[in-house]
C-alpha distance (Angstrom), angle and dihedral (degrees) to the residues before:
residue distance angle dihedral
M1 . . .
Q2 3.80 . .
I3 3.78 90.5 .
D4 3.81 90.8 52.2
R5 3.81 91.1 49.1
T6 3.78 91.2 48.4
L7 3.81 90.2 47.8
N8 3.81 90.6 50.9
K9 3.80 91.4 50.0
L10 3.80 90.9 49.1
T11 3.79 90.5 48.5
E12 3.80 91.0 50.6
L13 3.79 90.6 47.5
R14 3.80 90.8 50.2
E15 3.82 90.8 50.6
Y16 3.80 89.9 49.2
V17 3.80 90.7 51.5
D18 3.82 91.0 48.3
E19 3.81 91.6 49.6
T20 3.80 91.1 48.5
E21 3.79 90.1 49.8
D22 3.81 90.9 50.5
F23 3.81 90.6 48.9
L24 3.80 91.8 51.1
N25 3.80 90.9 48.4
I26 3.81 89.9 52.4
Q27 3.81 90.5 50.9
L28 3.81 91.2 48.8
D29 3.80 90.9 49.2
S30 3.79 90.4 50.9
S31 3.80 91.6 50.6
R32 3.79 90.7 47.3
N33 3.81 91.0 51.5
Q34 3.80 91.1 50.9
L35 3.80 90.0 51.5
I36 3.80 90.7 50.1
K37 3.82 90.5 51.2
F38 3.80 90.3 49.6
E39 3.80 90.0 48.8
I40 3.81 90.2 53.1
I41 3.80 90.6 52.7
L42 3.81 92.2 47.8
T43 3.80 92.5 46.7
A44 3.80 92.3 50.1
G45 3.80 90.2 48.3
S46 3.79 93.1 48.0
I47 3.81 91.2 49.9
C48 3.79 90.6 53.6
V49 3.80 93.4 45.2
S50 3.82 91.8 48.3
V51 3.82 91.9 50.8
Y52 3.80 88.9 49.6
S53 3.82 91.6 47.8
V54 3.79 93.1 50.2
V55 3.79 94.2 50.2
V56 3.80 94.8 43.9
G57 3.81 91.7 42.7
I58 3.77 93.3 53.0
L59 3.78 95.3 43.1
G60 3.80 94.0 40.1
M61 3.77 92.9 64.8
N62 3.76 119.9 97.7
I63 3.77 93.0 -101.7
P64 3.78 112.6 135.4
F65 3.78 110.4 -124.0
P66 3.80 120.0 -169.0
W67 3.82 92.1 -129.5
N68 3.81 91.6 51.1
I69 3.79 92.9 81.8
K70 3.79 91.3 105.0
K71 3.79 114.3 80.8
H72 3.79 101.4 -127.0
M73 3.79 99.7 34.4
F74 3.82 92.4 110.6
K75 3.81 90.9 56.9
W76 3.79 90.7 50.8
V77 3.80 91.8 50.0
V78 3.81 92.1 47.7
S79 3.81 93.3 48.7
G80 3.82 90.8 44.5
T81 3.79 90.8 50.9
A82 3.79 90.6 48.7
T83 3.80 89.9 51.7
V84 3.80 92.3 48.6
C85 3.81 90.5 48.9
A86 3.81 91.6 49.9
I87 3.80 89.7 50.3
L88 3.82 89.2 48.2
F89 3.81 89.8 53.2
V90 3.81 91.2 50.4
I91 3.81 90.3 48.8
I92 3.81 92.1 50.7
M93 3.80 91.9 48.5
S94 3.81 91.3 46.4
F95 3.79 90.2 51.2
A96 3.80 90.6 49.7
R97 3.78 89.8 50.3
Y98 3.82 90.8 46.7
K99 3.80 89.3 53.8
K100 3.84 87.1 50.2
L101 3.78 95.5 -117.9
F102 3.80 88.7 138.0
G103 3.76 128.1 53.5
F104 3.80 94.9 -144.7
């Protein structure tokens, strides 16, 4: 009788340990998913910033362009590129949301 009671207690303890392990694995998976979502946001942002940097870096050099006759053309190109990059970021985030990578 004592052996059966001890066996039952050990079985209950083993089930408790298994449930705790499952709970911890669920928490770790949730944290991992949040990190992946954050990585997607950072990657999308870095893509947009790198496109912006390339365009502004190339056009910001002292290379004479034929369309650069107007005084403020560089500012218009820079602001246009920034707008296009912001729209690109929104498109990437919308696509990620469409594919249900985000819960919001």
